[in-house]
N, C-alpha and C positions, 0 to 999 in steps of 0.2 A: 650844259646838260650835266654837268656833274652836281650843279647847283640844282637842276630840277627835280633829278632823280634823288637827291636827299632832299630837300624838300616832300616832294612826295613820297617818300617812304615811311618821313617825320610824321606827314598828316593822315596817313594809315595805321599810322601805332595809336593816334592818341587814344585815349579815353575820357573819359567824364570824371571829374574827381570823384563826385559820390558814388562811381559805381565799385559793384562787389569786387574782389581778386575771382578770379579762376577757380582756386582755391585756397583753404583756408591752411596749408604747408605752406612752408615758406620752401621751396625747390630750390634756391641760389640763394647766396649772400650778393651777388654783384648785377648789376645792372647793365644787359645787353648795351653794346655804342648805338649812336644813331644812328640808321639805314641797314644796322643790319635785325635779322627776321629773329624771333623769338624762340627757343630751340621748344619741341613739342614737349607736353605734360607726361612725366611717364603713367604708364599704366598700374591704375593702385589694385587691376583683382591680380596682377602678376609682378610681384616684388620682384625683382633680382636679388639673386646671393650677392652677400659682400665675397666671396670665394670668385667667384664668376666671374671668368679673365674678359674684359672690353673688347667687343667686336673688332676688328681689325690690327689687335695690337700684336698678334704672332701671323699679320699676314706673310711675313719674310720667312725663308727657312731658317730652321732655328741653327744658330754659331754654337760652336765649338765648348763654349761658355754655358750653351743653355741646356748643357745633361744633367748639371745639379737639380732641377725642378722636373716636378714631375707635369708630366699633360693630363689635360681634363681628362681626355678618352683610357686614358689608363696607360701602362707601361705596355706594348705590344707583345705576344707571347714570341718567348726565345726557344729555342733549344730542348729543354727538359718536356713541351709539353704534345712537341707535334713529334715525337718519335713511336710510329707504330711499332706495337709490340711490348714496349717497357712497361714495366709493371707498376700500378698507379702507387705498392709501394714505394718507389724510388722516386716518384716524381712528387709526388704529397710530402717525403724527409722535406724535399729542397724547399717546398712551398712553405712549410709551418714554419720550416727557422728563417723565410726572409721576414724583413719589415713589413709591416702592413700598405706604406706606400710604395713597394719593389716590387708587390705580388703580378703580374700577370693577369689581365682578366680573364675571364672563361672565353673560350671560344664558340662555343655555342652557347645561345639563350634558352630559357626558363624554358622545360616540356613541362605542358598540362594538355587536360582533355577539351579544347575550346575554349581556354582561359585566354585573355587577349593579351598579358603581362607576365604570362607562366605559371606552377604552382604559387599556393598561398605559401609566404614566406616562415608562418609558425605550422603548419604540415612538415614542409620539408624539414625544417630544424628539430621538430618529435621526431622524426625517421631517423635522422642525421642521432638523435641520443638515444635511441630505442638499440642501432646499432650498436652504439658507442657500449651500451650496457650489457649486452648479448657476452662479445669480446672481452671485457674487462671483469665479468663473471666467471668466463672461460680459462682465466689466469693469463690472459694476451699482454703485453709488455705494456706501458703507458703510450711509449710515442707511436708504438704500431695503432692503440686505439686512436688517438689523436689524429697521425693520416688515414685512416678510416672514417673519421668524421668531416674530416675536412673536404676528402673526396667525395663522397655523398653531395655535401652542400656544394664542392663547386660544380659536380658533374650536373646540379639543378639549377647553375645561374648565379649562385649566392658567393663572391667572392669574399666580398667582405666581412669576412667569418673569423673568429676565435674559438677555438673549443677548445678547453679546460677537462683535464682526468688527474684526479684525487683518488683516492683508494675506495672510495664511496659514494663519492660524488660525483657528477658528469655536467657539465655545463657548455653553455655557446651561445655566444651574443652575434651578430648581425645588424652594424649599420649600413644603411643603402647608402649614404653620400654624408659627409660632414658636418650639413647641415639638419638632416634627419635624426629623430628620436632612434637610438638603438631599441631590437628586442632579443630579449636572453629569456632562455630557457634553462633548466636544470632536469637531472633526475638525479635519484639514491638509487645504489645498486645494497641490498637489501640481502639477496641470497647470491651463494654463490656455487657453482658447481662445476664437475670434473665432465665432457663431454667436448671431445677434440671431433666428432663428424658432426656436431653441431655448429662448432670453430670454423672447421670448415665450410657447411653452406655458408655463413653468415660472408664468408672471404669472398666465395663466389659470387653471392648478391650483391658485392659492394663491387665486384668484378661486373657485374653484367652491367649497373649502374653509370658506374665510369664509361662503359663504351658505348653508352645511349642504348641497349638495348631494351630500357623498360622505362615507362613512365611509373609518375609518383604512386599511381594507384596499384599498377602491378606490382612495384617495390612493398607495397603495404601486404598484399596478398599474400607473396614471398616470405616475407617476415614473419607474418602469422603463421604459413604451414612450416616454416622452421621453429617455431616454438611449441606447435603443437606435435611434432616426432616425435617419438619414444627412443627411449635410451638403446643405442645396440645392444647391449647385454644386460642380462634380468642382476641383482641382486643376490641371486643363486652362485651365476655364474663369475659373478666378479668375488664371492666369497673363494670360491676354489681358485681361481686365477693368484686371490692373496697369499692362499696356501701353495701353490706353485712357485709363487716369487718365492717366499722363505725358505721353501724347501732347496731351490737353485742358490738361494745367497750360501745356505748352509755347505753344501758342495764346494762353492767357491772359497769358503774360507777353511778346506779341510776335513768336513765333515762326510761321512760313508751315508751308505743308503738308508739305514735305520735313523739316523740323525735326517734324515731327507726327510721322511713319516713322521718325525715326533716334530721336527719345524716346522712343517704342512699343517698339520692338525692341530698344534698353537696357535697358527696363523687366523688358523677358520676361526676356532672358536674363538680367538679376540676380535676378527672382525665381526663376526655375529653380536659379541657383546656390543661394541662399537652400534650396530644399526640397532640397536635397543634401546641402548642409550639417547640416539639420535630420535629415536621415536618417541621418548619420554618426554622432549623437549630442552634436553639437557645441554651444557655448550661443547664447542668442538673441545677445548680443554679438556674435560672429563672425558669425553669420546677417545683420544690419547689415551689418560689413565688406565679407563677399562682395558684399549685393546693394547697394550703394554702386558697386564701382569696375566694372561694365560701361557706367552710363549718362554715370561720369566719363570713362569709354576711346570713347564713341563721340563723345563732345565734342572727345577731345584727337584723332581718326581725324582728325576734321572740320577741325580747323588746318591739321595735318600734309599733307593735303591739297591745303589752299585758304588761305593764308596771308593772305588780302583782311581788309578789315574785315568785309565781309560774313559771312566766316568764324566769325570772331569773334563779332557776333552771335547765328548758329545754333547754334554753340558751345555759349554762354552758357546759351540757350535749352532745347538738348538736357539740362546738367546741372542747370539749374531744376528742369523739367520731371521728373526720375529722382530730382530730393528729395521733389518732392510727395508722388510714393508712400511716403516712409518717414519721414516727418516722424511720430512719436508725438502726432498731435492727439486720437485718443481716451485715451493715457491722461494727458494731460496737464487734458484735462476733469474728469474723474475725481480726477485727485489736486489742484486747486483743489477742487473741488465738496465732499470731505471735508474739504477743510482750512477749508471757511468755517463745514461743519455742525458743527465739534469734533471730527473724528474725526483727531486731529492725528497719530499712530502712524502709522495705515493711508493716510495722505496725505503724511508725510515717505516711508515705503517707495517708494507711487508716483513721486512726483518721482524718488527715485533712481534709479528702474529709467526716467523720462523722461532723465535724463540720462546712464545707460550704454548708451542706444539712442541719443542723439545725438553721446556720445563713438566708438560703430561708426559711426556715419553718416560723420563727423569725420574717422575712421584711414582709411579708403577712399580717398572722395574725395581726400583732400590724397596719400592713396601714390600715386595715379592723375595726378593733377596735378603730384607732385612727378617720376616718371618722366617725364612729357609734356615738362615743363620740360628734362632733362638731352636729352632728345629734338629738343629745337628748338623746341616750338610754346610759344609766346610767346601770353598773356591780357592782354586790355585790362579791368581791372576798370571801367571804365568802358562798352565796348562794349554792353552790355544795356540800349539804352535804351526809358524806358515808352514804350508806341503807342497811342492812343485808338481802342482800334475797337469801340464799343459793341456792334453783331451780332454780330459774332465772338467775344468775348470774355461772350456772353450766353450763345450756343451754346455754347463750351467751359465755361462755368462750372455749364450741367445737365449735361453730358457728364459735367463732375470727377464731381458730385453721386450720376450717375446709377451710373458707376464703382465707386465708394465704394459704393453698395449692394451691386453683386454683393460684392464684397471682404468685407464684415461677412457675408453670406450672410442678409440679410433676406428677410422676408416677400414676396411680390409686390404685395399689394395695399397696403403701405409705401414702396414705391419712387416713386412717381408723386407722393405729395405729399412727401415728402424730396426730390427732384430739383428739385419747383417752388421750395420752402425753401431750396435753394441757390441755387436764380436770384433769388428776391426779394433773398437777401442779399446777393449781389452787383453788385444794381440800386441797393440801399440806400448799402456801399462806393463805387459809382462815381458815384452823383450827390453825394456828399459829400466823397470824396477830389479826383475830376476834375473836378467842375463846382461845387463849393462852396469848392474850395481849402482842405479845411481839413486839419489832420492824419493822418496815415495811423492811428495808433494811436487816433483817439479814432474815426474812422471805421470802423476793425475794430469796436472794442467797440463802437458802435450798430450795427453788421450781424449783429454776434453775439447783442447784449440780443434783437434782433428772433427770431433764430434761435432761442433760447433759449425767447422768448412764444410761437411759434407750435407747435414743437415738445412745449412741456407744453399746451395745449389741443389737438394733436390726439392726444395720448396720453389726457386724460381724456376725451374723446367716444368714444375709444377704451376705455376702461379697461385700460391696457395702460403699458410702459414707455416711455419721454420718449427714450432713447437711438437705436432708431431714424430716429427724425423730427431729431433733431440733431446726430449723428454725422458724416453723410456732407454733411450742409448746412454745416458747417463747412471742409471740405474746399476751395474756392475761396479762403477768405482764410486757409490756413498762411501764413508767413510762408517760402515759399521762396528770393524773390529774393532777402531779406537775407542768408540763409543762403550765398547761394550767392556773393556778395561779401564775405562775412567772412572764408570759408575760402578764395575765391583772392585776400584779401590777405593772408591771415597764409600762406599755400602762400608767395607771393613776398615774403615777409619784411617787410610792411607791420602791424605789428605794433597801429599806434596806428588807421588806419580799422579794420582786421580786428574788432580788439574790439568801436569802435563798431557796425560791422555786426551782431555778434555780439548787442551788448546791444538793437539795433533789433529783432532778432527776436527776444528775449526778450520784450520788452515786447510787441511784436506777440502772441504767444501765448498772453500772461499775459492782454490784454484781450479775446481771443477766451475764456476757460477761465473769467473773472469775467462777463464779459456774456454769457456763455448759463446759467451760474447764478442770476444776476442778472434777467434773463429768466425763467428758470423759478418762480423765486420770486413775482415781480409775478404773475405768473398763478396761482399758489396762493392769492397776499395778495388780488387782487380778483377774479377768474373767478369763475362759482359754475359747477356740476357739473348737467349736463342733466338735468332731472326732478327738482332738489331746489331745494326753493324758498330756503330756512334759507342764511344764510352759510356759509362755514368754517370749522371749529373750526380753531385758532390752535395753536400749537406753542412752548410754553415756550421760551426765547431763555437761555444762560448767561448771569450774570450776571460780568461782568469787573471786573477792580479799575479805575480811574481814574489810573491811574498811579502809586500811593501805597503 
């Protein structure tokens, strides 16, 4: 029987010698033994990927040694994504730090109106870039911008995405699989503006997208409405707020109510002059030069009218108050935050921006001081003495933070919390520096850390950005006095004390930025989100070299 079956099988497989093979391609280098059926010819219309796992290879349950390989269906969603109420910022900060092969696939399929395979990939990427553009232009840190972009793409089913954020360029790449061509889109940020109301609206939009409440078309409509919305405060209100900020800063450094009026008037004139330069298309550097000149001119006028010691005190307080309104504290905090979180290119660009703006302030003040010196106005670098007036200074600190909130175009419900945060920061600084007689840099660092901690907690309860609660609150801590002393000594040719005071101003500014960042990181590390019982997921930190 065996012989008969072999004979019949051999005869069934015989073909004429001159017959054409079934395919021009060679499918196997081996001839099957006699009696075995020829394997079927692969379908040419559906070529298999070289990465596809052969059928039946993983039929048995994976062993403990197979955990190092990524299964073809992706890594199952772990606890970082299935926690109700957890902010998308925490989930996406964890996701973007994971390697591409280890990221969990989206839980939901792509959402679209009547589309079989979800929304169009280019349209999702375009929406993602537009959201990132508004956040980056509004002053948000690079890490939060990347998290928002990744959250938007992930919510619409695009799991293999890589967003990239620099100071002026945004890009995102999506590759459906290892054998498909990637799709890459980019967008350039050409204009920047401070509007924290718009920033909060974008954060709420991302929250609604990640919770599945919006489709792609609805998200586009919401984004268009956000772009069309006017700023909450007009230019006139912003100019008044700038004057109020400078007047409060002059009270903070020991000035009286006459100094308050003079500093406010100088700041308002400088703000209107800067708006005039901006309307004529001058770069921001020259706008800061123009804005720094009227407060300095007010101080020179006070000395020329009355050359007494009281006049020097008033002049120094007027100029210092004008500098408070111009120091780019928001840009400095964002620059240091980007550097500490590993975005060094963006951090370098932001720091360079801060340097240019400070140089513009220096140029404007030095020009006026030089002209005043030629006219006979003499300033004493030690004339501005620190005075302990706890009640007046606390009121001035809170007034300064309130004016800062208006300049930042914040939502009204955030103004009170940010103002209280600024008052608490000044109380901590005064208690450590004036009562405890600690170093001003250490006191500033501790107060800024508390600002960052409270700001992050407030943002967690509101599920929004922490910038509205932090940026205005650091206003009373800005190094206006050290900057003024440094500029005055440099204008008088005293380079050593001038550079010493400028270095002190830089140290105070870095203490503010690092303290705010550290306070926010501590809040993310130890605090719980309302409604979430489990601890927050951590993000992977970059491993650096150890000096070799």
